[in-house]
Structure formats: structure tokens, C-alpha cells
C-alpha positions, 0 to 999 in steps of 0.5 A: 524515472519511467522514461525508459519504460514509456515510449511516447509522451502526450506531446508525441501523440498530439503532434503525430501526423499520418500520411494520407492515402486515397482512402484516408489515413495509411492504415498500417501506419495508424495500426503501428502507432496504436500498437505503441500506444497500447504498449504504453498503456499496458506499461502504465497499468503495470506501473500502477499495480507496482505502486499500489503494491508498494503503497500497501506494503508501506501502509502495513509497515506504518500500522506495525510501527504505530502499534509498536509505538503504542506498546512502547508508550504503554511500557514506559507508562508502566515503568514510570508508574511501577517505579513510583509505586513499586507494585509487585506483579504476581501470577494472580495479577497475570491470570486476571489480565489473561482472563480479561483479554480472553473475555474481550477476544472470545466475546467479540468472536461470538458476536460476529 
């Protein structure tokens, strides 16, 4: 999936052999190889950031869908109970519910 974005495999790094000069390994060759490794690390970091962002979006979507399921289940229960009782919802009932919700919402804000 990411083969076109990553240059080296772990085996490539393990198998890499450098030419030996009088003073040790050829510095230019080592530097070039390290540049490739650094590029791959940067690409890995970018991929991780992309995946983290995608994960966050999916988690938000899951949360929204779960909330929607809860709302639908509540609506189903209300519809079921409403069909058996045939209870009328009046403006007074709605005002009472709004008042209770305001107490819950604003009560929590005052505590914080």
C-alpha cells in the first residue's frame, strides 16, 4: 500500500554494505544512505499523522452514529408507549421538559 512512498525495507537496511576507505567507511556513501533513511522516517511520520487524523474522523463518526441510534431507540420507545397509552403531549408538557433540560445544562455549567 505504501511501497511507492517508502524507499527501503528493513532487509535493505540490514543488507547494506559500505565500501571501506583508508580511514573507514566511505563517508559520502554513508551520508547518502542516511539521507534515504531520513526521508523514509519523514514519510512514516507523515503516514502516521494521516492515519491518526483518519482515526479521529472515524471515532467522531462512530460517536455521532451511536447518538443517532440512541435517539432512534428513544423515538421508537416513545412511539410504542404513545400508541398504547394515546397520551397527548401538550405545550405544558413540553415547557416542563425544557425547564428540566435547562436545569440540567445550566446546573452543570455553574458547577464547572
